[in-house]
C-alpha positions, 0 to 999 in steps of 0.5 A: 836567456839569450837566444841563439844564433839559430833561433835569431836567424829562424825568427828572421826568416819567419819576419820575411816569409811572404815579404822576400820580394820587396826586399829582394827588389830593395837589395837589387837596387842597392847592388845596382847602384854599387855595380854602376859606381864602381864601373863609372869610377874605374873608367875615370882612370884616376885609380891607375894615375901616378899623380898623387892628387889624382889617387886622392881625388880617386879615393875620395870619390870612393868614400863619397859614393860608398857613404851615399850608398850607406844611406840607401842601405839605411832604407833597407835597414829600416824596412826589414826593422819595421818588419821585425816589429810588425809595425805598418809599413810607410807610404814613402820610398824606404831607400831614401829614409836617411836622406830625409832624416838627418842624413849627416847623422848617418854619414858620420856614423858609417864614416867612422865605422868604415874608418875603424875597419877599413884602415886595417886593409891599407898594407894590402892596398899599398902592396897592390899599388906596388904591382907593375901593370901588364904582368904576365898571368903567372907572374900576376898570381904571384904578385897577388898572393901577398896582397891576399894574404894581408887582406885576410889578416886584416879581416879579424881585427877589422871585425873586432873593432867593428863590433861595438859599433854595430847596432848604431844604425838601429839606435838612430832609427829608434831615436832619429834626433840622436847625434852620431856620438850618442849613437856610437856610444849607446851602441858601445854600451849595449854590446858589453857582454854581447861581443862574443855573441854578435861575432858568432852570429857573423861567422854564422853568415860566412857560408852565405858569403862564400855563396855570394862569391860562388854566384858572382854576387846574385846571392846577395839578393837574398842574403842581405835582407836576411842578415839585416833581419837577423840583426834586427832580431839581435838588436831587439833582444839585447835592447829588451824590446818585446819580440812580437809573439809568433803564431801558434802551430 
């Protein structure tokens, strides 16, 4: 019998009990990386340039740094996945796991997944590029409205096309020698019949997404480990791994 979302999340909280400090520190490192990368790229001034070459270079830098951030996130995913399996933790720093184990495979996997999702946001991005600089506050709000609507309209299709490949990272953790296309294909096979379950699981995290925005990103230190641990529980169930027995009360 399939476990409901609330049970997967309860098991995730149980796994993280007493381990949240290290998981939150790892998530903090990821957040600081994203913050400083965004700050550096914004200060280059390339994003506001009218030259197509500068803009191309700017978005290429964003793509590269985003993929490098994904490699770091694999370390957090592996950490909570090992916790979920109740396996012994390695002594090596967890964040750099993907850099030492076929980084090209992880990069190709994430690049494919990001492309499928982000392509839906291209209309919003193009609309944002048309907004004149130095608008008055009320005029800026009116100009941003269609951008926001286009971005919101892109969320649902982006989530739907992401569903089949959501488990590729876990497959690569279980099979380190697997190729990117094999991991994506295996994820698609595992997800057959489970699309609605995972979509519901993702929707159950919507209040936490709002919490992240409401706390200016601080809540992500708690939400990110919680989400990845819940996804680990989901993967372990549908891949028919034996879930560790919970202690009897």
